[in-house]
C-alpha positions in Angstrom: 43.4 70.2 -32.9 45.6 72.8 -32.9 45.5 73.8 -29.2 47.2 72.6 -26.3 44.8 70.5 -24.0 47.2 69.5 -21.5 50.0 71.3 -19.4 52.7 69.3 -18.4 55.5 69.9 -15.8 58.2 67.7 -14.2 55.8 66.9 -11.4 52.4 66.9 -12.6 50.1 67.3 -15.6 46.8 69.4 -15.8 44.3 70.6 -18.1 44.3 73.6 -19.9 41.4 75.9 -20.2 40.6 74.3 -23.7 41.4 70.9 -22.2 38.9 71.5 -19.4 36.3 72.9 -22.0 36.9 69.6 -24.0 37.1 67.0 -21.2 32.9 66.6 -20.8 32.6 65.6 -24.4 35.3 63.3 -24.6 34.3 61.5 -21.5 30.9 60.9 -22.9 32.4 59.6 -26.4 34.7 57.3 -24.4 31.9 56.0 -22.2 29.8 55.7 -25.4 32.4 53.6 -27.0 32.8 51.2 -23.8 28.9 50.9 -23.9 28.8 50.0 -27.4 31.6 47.3 -27.3 29.7 45.9 -24.4 26.5 45.6 -26.5 28.6 43.9 -28.9 28.8 40.8 -26.6 32.0 39.8 -27.5 32.7 38.5 -24.4 29.4 36.9 -23.6 27.9 33.8 -25.3 24.4 35.3 -26.4 23.3 37.2 -29.4 22.4 36.1 -32.9 24.5 34.1 -35.4 23.9 34.6 -38.9 24.5 31.0 -40.6 24.1 30.0 -44.3 23.8 26.4 -45.5 22.5 24.4 -48.5 18.7 23.4 -47.5 19.7 19.6 -47.4 22.7 19.9 -45.5 21.0 22.2 -43.0 18.1 19.3 -42.4 20.3 16.3 -42.5 23.4 17.5 -40.6 23.3 20.9 -38.9 19.9 20.9 -37.3 20.4 17.9 -35.2 23.8 19.4 -33.8 22.3 22.5 -33.3 19.6 21.3 -31.0 22.2 20.3 -28.5 24.2 23.6 -28.9 21.2 25.6 -28.2 20.7 23.9 -25.0 24.3 24.5 -24.0 23.9 28.3 -25.1 20.2 29.2 -24.6 20.9 32.9 -25.0 22.4 32.4 -28.6 20.0 32.8 -31.4 20.5 31.5 -35.1 19.4 33.3 -38.1 19.3 30.4 -40.9 19.7 31.7 -44.3 19.4 28.6 -46.6 20.4 28.6 -49.9 21.7 26.4 -53.0 23.8 29.4 -54.0 26.9 30.3 -52.8 25.8 33.6 -50.7 28.6 36.4 -50.5 29.2 36.1 -46.7 30.5 39.5 -46.3 28.3 41.5 -48.3 25.3 39.6 -46.7 26.7 40.0 -43.3 27.0 36.0 -42.8 28.9 34.8 -39.4 29.3 31.4 -40.7 29.0 29.6 -43.8 28.6 25.7 -44.5 30.0 24.7 -47.7 29.4 21.1 -49.3 31.9 21.3 -51.8 35.4 22.3 -52.7 36.2 25.9 -51.6 36.5 28.2 -54.2 36.3 31.4 -52.6 39.5 33.3 -51.7 40.5 35.4 -48.5 38.3 33.3 -46.3 39.2 30.7 -43.4 38.0 27.5 -44.4 37.9 24.7 -41.7 37.3 21.0 -43.0 34.3 19.2 -41.3 34.6 15.6 -42.7 35.1 14.0 -46.4 32.2 12.5 -48.3 31.0 11.1 -51.4 28.2 11.3 -53.9 26.9 7.8 -54.1 23.9 6.3 -56.1 20.7 5.3 -54.2 17.3 3.9 -55.0 14.6 2.1 -53.3 14.1 -1.8 -52.9 10.5 -1.2 -54.4 12.1 0.3 -57.6 14.3 -2.7 -57.8 11.6 -4.9 -57.5 9.4 -3.0 -60.2 12.4 -3.3 -62.7 12.8 -7.0 -62.2 16.7 -6.8 -61.9 19.6 -5.8 -60.0 21.4 -2.6 -61.0 24.6 -3.1 -62.7 26.7 -0.7 -64.3 25.5 -2.1 -67.7 21.7 -1.7 -67.1 21.4 0.9 -64.8 20.9 3.7 -67.6 17.7 2.1 -68.3 16.2 2.8 -65.1 14.3 5.8 -64.3 16.6 8.6 -62.8 16.2 12.0 -61.0 18.8 14.2 -61.9 20.6 17.4 -60.1 21.6 19.7 -62.6 24.8 20.7 -61.1 25.9 16.8 -61.1 24.5 15.9 -64.4 26.0 18.4 -67.2 24.1 18.0 -70.2 22.1 15.4 -68.7 25.2 12.8 -68.9 26.3 11.1 -65.6 30.0 11.2 -64.7 31.1 8.1 -62.4 34.5 6.9 -60.9 35.7 4.1 -59.1 39.1 5.9 -58.3 40.7 4.2 -61.2 38.3 4.4 -64.1 35.9 7.2 -65.2 32.9 6.5 -67.1 29.8 8.6 -68.2 26.3 7.2 -68.5 23.2 8.5 -70.6 20.2 7.6 -68.4 17.1 6.8 -71.0 14.3 8.2 -69.0 14.7 10.9 -66.6 13.5 13.9 -64.7 15.6 16.9 -63.3 15.6 19.3 -60.0 17.6 21.7 -58.6 16.9 20.3 -55.3 18.9 17.8 -53.5 16.0 17.4 -50.9 13.6 16.6 -53.6 15.8 14.4 -55.0 16.2 12.3 -51.7 12.1 12.3 -51.4 11.9 10.8 -54.8 14.6 8.3 -54.3 12.7 7.3 -51.0 9.4 7.2 -52.8 10.7 4.5 -55.1 10.5 6.7 -58.2 14.1 7.0 -59.5 17.7 6.4 -59.0 19.8 9.7 -57.9 22.7 10.9 -56.4 22.9 11.6 -52.4 25.7 12.4 -50.2 26.8 9.0 -48.6 26.7 10.4 -44.8 23.3 11.5 -45.1 22.0 8.3 -46.4 23.6 6.0 -43.8 20.4 5.6 -41.5 17.9 5.1 -44.8 20.2 2.4 -45.7 20.5 0.7 -42.3 16.8 0.8 -42.0 16.3 -0.8 -45.5 14.4 2.5 -46.9 17.0 2.6 -49.8 19.9 0.5 -51.3 23.3 2.1 -52.0 23.5 0.7 -55.5 27.1 0.2 -57.3 28.6 1.2 -54.1 32.0 1.0 -55.8 31.0 3.9 -58.0 30.4 7.5 -57.1 29.8 10.7 -58.9 33.0 12.5 -57.1 34.5 13.1 -53.6 33.6 16.2 -51.6 34.8 17.8 -48.5 32.3 19.5 -46.2 33.8 22.9 -44.7 33.0 25.8 -42.4 33.7 29.0 -43.9 34.2 32.3 -41.9 35.8 35.9 -43.0 38.3 36.1 -40.4 40.0 34.8 -37.1 40.2 38.3 -35.6 37.6 39.8 -33.5 35.2 36.8 -33.6 32.6 37.1 -31.1 32.6 34.6 -28.5 29.2 33.3 -29.8 30.5 32.5 -33.2 33.7 30.8 -31.9 31.7 28.7 -29.5 29.7 27.6 -32.5 32.7 26.9 -34.6 34.5 24.9 -32.0 31.3 22.8 -31.4 30.7 22.0 -34.9 34.2 20.9 -35.5 34.3 18.7 -32.4 31.4 16.9 -33.3 31.6 17.1 -37.0 31.5 13.2 -37.2 
């Protein structure tokens, strides 16, 4: 500042006249910073977490777990930003992102939740209507619902781990929504792709059939993504730890 603020001797420190003049303002600034840090709730499990996820993944996987988390931490609020697009988490001020794919963004912390596969499903009613058991040779003749990102140029890539093939469905509709695709499958209108973990209960209750289970569209891994481990709020850290612990 260009002036002496403290007078130092071998036995004591004392403020100069300029230091005494500055002290009230400096004290107020220090108190304001302390109050601001307190308001950030870094050390309290409260406040808002902004979390983004694909709509389908939020409904089938995230929400059942959040229900229990909220009971454990009722002072924490969630701001859900649901999108099929990969939102820029820094630009949009997102605390935590769920990614149902391989991670392409660089410079973030990515924590794997669980592996999964994209499998083929249809309803028992559709099989009865078609009058034939689905096989790799006749499945193209079934009605399909395609998700654009998984069927480039309306061609369906499939793998059994050692062999890759492509199918061209004869009759299909398209959507950009995995949620709508699942409802069409459940309603008995078409064959389509879904995450295998998301369909376990539906298969067990007989609502759908996992057809050609040895064939799948691709392997995926679901991740938690966040900007940095440094200066994470307690609320965000608690949610990350909870979701990792109960991912399965």
